C-alpha positions in Angstrom: -62.8 -147.7 -14.6 -63.5 -144.8 -12.0 -66.9 -146.4 -11.5 -65.4 -149.7 -10.4 -63.1 -148.0 -8.3 -65.5 -145.8 -6.5 -67.6 -148.7 -5.5 -64.6 -150.6 -4.2 -63.2 -147.9 -2.2 -66.5 -147.1 -0.7 -67.1 -150.9 0.1 -63.7 -150.7 1.9 -64.5 -147.7 3.8 -67.7 -148.9 5.2 -66.4 -152.3 5.9 -64.2 -150.3 8.4 -67.0 -148.4 10.0 -68.8 -151.9 10.6 -65.6 -153.5 12.3 -65.4 -150.5 14.4 -68.9 -150.9 15.7 -68.7 -154.6 16.1 -65.2 -153.9 17.9 -66.7 -151.7 20.3 -69.6 -154.2 21.1 -66.9 -156.7 21.6 -64.8 -154.6 23.6 -67.7 -154.0 26.2 -68.9 -157.8 26.2 -68.1 -157.9 30.1 -69.3 -154.2 30.4 -72.3 -154.4 33.0 -75.6 -153.3 31.3 -74.1 -152.9 28.2 -76.6 -152.6 25.1 -75.0 -153.4 21.9 -75.2 -151.2 18.6 -76.9 -152.4 15.6 -76.2 -151.5 12.0 -76.5 -152.5 8.5 -75.3 -152.1 5.0 -77.2 -150.4 2.3 -77.1 -149.1 -1.1 -77.6 -145.5 -1.6 -77.4 -143.2 -4.8 -74.8 -140.5 -5.0 -76.6 -137.1 -4.6 -75.4 -134.0 -6.4 -75.4 -132.8 -9.8 -74.6 -134.9 -12.8 -76.0 -138.2 -14.1 -77.2 -140.9 -11.7 -74.4 -143.4 -12.7 -73.2 -143.9 -9.1 -74.2 -145.8 -6.1 -72.2 -146.4 -3.1 -72.3 -148.9 0.0 -73.3 -147.4 3.3 -73.2 -148.7 6.7 -75.8 -147.2 8.7 -76.8 -147.2 12.4 -80.1 -149.2 12.9 -80.2 -148.4 16.5 -79.8 -150.2 19.9 -80.3 -153.7 20.9 -82.5 -153.3 24.0 -82.5 -157.0 24.6 -81.8 -157.8 28.4 -78.4 -159.4 29.4 -78.0 -162.4 31.6 -78.5 -161.9 35.2 -75.3 -162.7 37.4 -75.9 -163.2 41.0 -73.2 -161.5 43.2 -74.6 -161.6 46.6 -73.0 -157.9 47.2 -75.6 -155.5 48.9 -74.6 -152.7 46.7 -75.2 -154.8 43.5 -78.6 -154.3 41.8 -80.5 -155.2 38.7 -83.8 -154.0 37.1 -86.5 -156.4 36.7 -87.6 -156.0 33.3 -87.8 -152.7 31.3 -86.3 -149.7 33.1 -83.2 -147.3 33.8 -81.3 -145.8 36.4 -80.9 -142.1 36.3 -77.4 -141.0 36.7 -75.4 -137.7 36.3 -73.6 -137.1 33.3 -70.2 -135.1 33.3 -72.1 -132.0 32.0 -74.4 -131.9 35.0 -77.2 -133.3 32.9 -79.6 -136.5 33.8 -78.9 -139.5 31.9 -79.9 -143.2 32.0 -77.7 -146.5 32.6 -78.8 -150.1 33.4 -75.2 -150.4 35.5 -76.2 -151.4 38.8 -72.5 -152.2 40.4 -72.7 -149.4 42.8 -70.2 -148.1 45.3 -69.5 -145.1 47.7 -67.1 -142.8 47.5 -64.8 -141.6 50.5 -67.5 -138.7 51.0 -70.5 -141.3 50.8 -71.5 -140.4 47.3 -73.0 -143.2 45.4 -71.4 -144.0 42.2 -71.6 -147.2 39.5 -68.8 -148.7 38.2 -68.1 -145.9 35.5 -67.8 -143.4 38.4 -71.0 -141.9 37.3 -73.2 -140.3 40.2 -76.4 -142.1 40.9 -79.4 -139.9 41.4 -82.3 -140.4 44.2 -85.6 -138.7 44.1 -84.2 -135.5 45.5 -80.7 -135.7 43.6 -77.2 -137.3 44.0 -77.3 -139.9 46.8 -75.1 -139.6 49.7 -75.1 -142.6 52.2 -73.5 -142.0 55.9 -71.2 -144.6 57.2 -73.1 -147.7 57.9 -73.1 -151.1 59.5 -75.3 -152.6 57.2 -77.4 -151.7 54.1 -80.4 -152.9 52.4 -81.9 -151.8 48.8 -85.5 -152.5 48.6 -87.1 -154.0 45.7 -88.5 -150.5 45.0 -85.2 -149.0 45.3 -85.4 -147.6 48.8 -81.9 -147.4 50.3 -81.9 -148.3 54.2 -79.1 -148.2 56.6 -78.2 -149.5 60.1 -75.6 -146.4 61.1 -72.5 -147.5 63.0 -73.4 -147.9 66.7 -77.2 -148.5 66.1 -79.3 -151.5 67.0 -79.4 -154.4 64.7 -83.3 -153.8 64.2 -82.6 -150.3 63.8 -82.8 -149.2 60.0 -83.1 -145.6 58.7 -84.3 -144.5 54.7 -81.7 -142.6 53.4 -83.2 -142.2 49.8 -84.6 -143.9 46.8 -82.8 -144.8 43.7 -84.5 -142.8 40.7 -85.5 -145.3 38.4 -87.5 -144.5 35.1 -89.0 -146.1 32.2 -88.7 -144.2 29.2 -90.0 -145.4 25.3 -87.2 -147.2 24.0 -87.6 -145.5 20.5 -87.3 -142.1 22.5 -83.6 -142.9 23.9 -80.4 -142.5 21.9 -76.8 -143.3 23.2 -74.5 -140.5 23.5 -70.7 -140.4 22.8 -70.3 -141.2 26.6 -72.3 -144.5 26.6 -75.3 -142.9 28.4 -78.7 -142.9 27.3 -80.9 -139.6 26.8 -84.1 -138.9 25.6 -84.1 -137.3 22.0 -85.5 -134.0 22.9 -83.1 -133.8 26.2 -86.3 -133.7 28.5 -85.7 -135.7 31.8 -87.8 -138.6 32.5 -90.0 -138.9 35.8 -89.6 -141.5 38.3 -91.6 -144.7 37.6 -92.8 -146.4 40.5 -93.5 -149.7 38.8 -89.7 -150.2 38.0 -88.5 -152.6 40.6 -85.0 -154.2 41.3 -83.3 -157.5 42.3 -80.6 -157.1 45.2 -77.4 -159.0 45.3 -77.4 -159.5 41.1 -76.0 -157.5 38.0 -76.9 -157.5 34.6 -74.3 -158.5 32.0 -73.9 -157.0 28.7 -76.3 -158.2 25.9 -73.3 -158.6 23.5 -73.1 -162.2 22.0 -69.4 -162.7 21.7 -69.6 -165.7 19.4 -71.7 -163.5 17.0 -69.2 -160.6 17.2 -66.4 -162.9 16.5 -68.1 -164.2 13.4 -68.8 -160.7 12.3 -65.4 -159.5 12.7 -64.1 -162.4 10.5 -66.9 -161.5 8.1 -66.0 -157.7 7.9 -62.4 -158.6 7.3 -63.0 -160.7 4.4 -65.2 -158.3 3.0 -62.5 -155.3 3.4 -60.1 -157.7 1.8 -62.2 -158.6 -1.2 -62.9 -154.6 -1.6 -58.9 -154.1 -1.6 -58.5 -156.9 -4.2 -60.9 -154.8 -6.4 -59.2 -151.8 -6.2 -55.9 -153.6 -7.4 -58.0 -155.1 -10.0 -59.4 -151.7 -11.2 -55.6 -150.4 -11.3 -54.5 -153.5 -13.1 -57.3 -152.8 -15.6 -56.4 -149.1 -16.0 -52.7 -149.8 -16.5 -54.0 -152.5 -19.3 -56.2 -150.2 -21.1 -53.2 -147.4 -21.0 -51.0 -150.0 -22.9 -53.4 -150.8 -25.3 -54.3 -147.1 -26.2 -50.2 -146.4 -26.5 -50.3 -149.6 -28.9 -53.0 -148.5 -31.1 -51.6 -144.9 -31.2 
């Protein structure tokens, strides 16, 4: 009886875990540049002393879906999207370099360039700071040029260049802050082959219909496991009554 209950309990536990992953994906369906998390169920034997008579369900992280999200045209001068593979280098809260596909940039009152998650955007020499400007142009190669206030219309000054990189996807992992880093913690150098499109943003690659279907599937799976635990309890009570009667 304990084996029956054990299997149902683990099934319910991992159904909740899968639901959490799916809910996180669904919550980020409108987050610019978001990459959905992949997971899958598998059966694993219980390790440890004793007889190998138990197995449990396990919801394992299968990786990241690096598929590119749809491109949205905004026309905004500080909105950019990477063409094909590549990442923007940003500064994480601990000061380390991390990578993101978010291109919804803005400047703070000091001129520091930030993305939509308030993460500092990195350039060739460190964080990018943009002086007051009348107009701004971000070139295909990530070069940021401005026309300063009071300057002639044909006067453009190069401020910096976005640091864009192209690490191997199998060498990337997502941290708890949602940013990506290399598995060994090393910094990826600028890659001149990465290009951008100005006035557009990459949307999340989460398929909302698929996520909603999964949410219903996981909910039903959880309910089934809970019912099985109730059946195990009823069977245990019936067995106890039979033992009392036979005694």
